N, C-alpha and C positions, 0 to 999 in steps of 0.2 A: 504494500500500500504506500502511496506517495504522501500521505498525511501522517503527521505525528502529533499526538496529544501531549501537551506540555504541563499537564495537571500536577505531576510530581514536582516539577521545577517550581511552579507557582506556589504550591503549598510549602515547600522548603523555604522559599524566599520570604514568605509571610509567617513562618513559624507556626503553621496551622496543621492540624492532623486531619485525616479523612473523617473521623468521627465529628470533629468540630464543623467541618464543611457540611456533613450530613445534617447536623442539627440546624445550621443556618439556612440550608436550601430546602430541606424536607425531601431530598432525593434519597433513594434507597442506598444502603451501604454497598450492595452489590454493583449498582450503577457506578458509583464513585470509584470503587475498587477496580472495576474493569477499565475505566478510563485512566486511572492512576497507573495501572500496569500495561497499558497499551493493548488490551485484549478486546476492545469493543470494535464492532464493524460499522456502526452507524450511531448518530447522535441526533436527537430531536432538537428543534429550535428552542423549545421551551426549556430543555435541559441546559443548552448553551446560555440562554438568558439568565437562568438561576445562577449558574456558575460564574458568569461574568459579573453579575450584580454582587454576589458574595465576595468575590475575589478583587473587585474593583479593577477589572481589566477589560480589554476588547477581545473579540473572537480571535483576531489575529495574534494575540498574545497567548491564547489557549491552544490554538492549532497552527502548526507550521507545515509548509510544503517542503518535502525532502526529495530533490531530484533523484532519479533512478541511479545515476552515476555515483552520487555521494553514498547511497545506501549500500552499493556493492563493495565498497572499500572496507 
């Protein structure tokens, strides 16, 4: 996949745990954990909205495009 979810990085930068994010967003722990570990295949707009609101970030801060050549290295 050419997209990388940077949730782990954002949580570390903010000193926040997955459980704290769960409590702020109301999202299920499994949803947050799958995003945290890069195991999700799709994300709802409502989920992105909740995450960006709780983390004070933009969608582009949360998801980055990784070109195929960089991933192969």
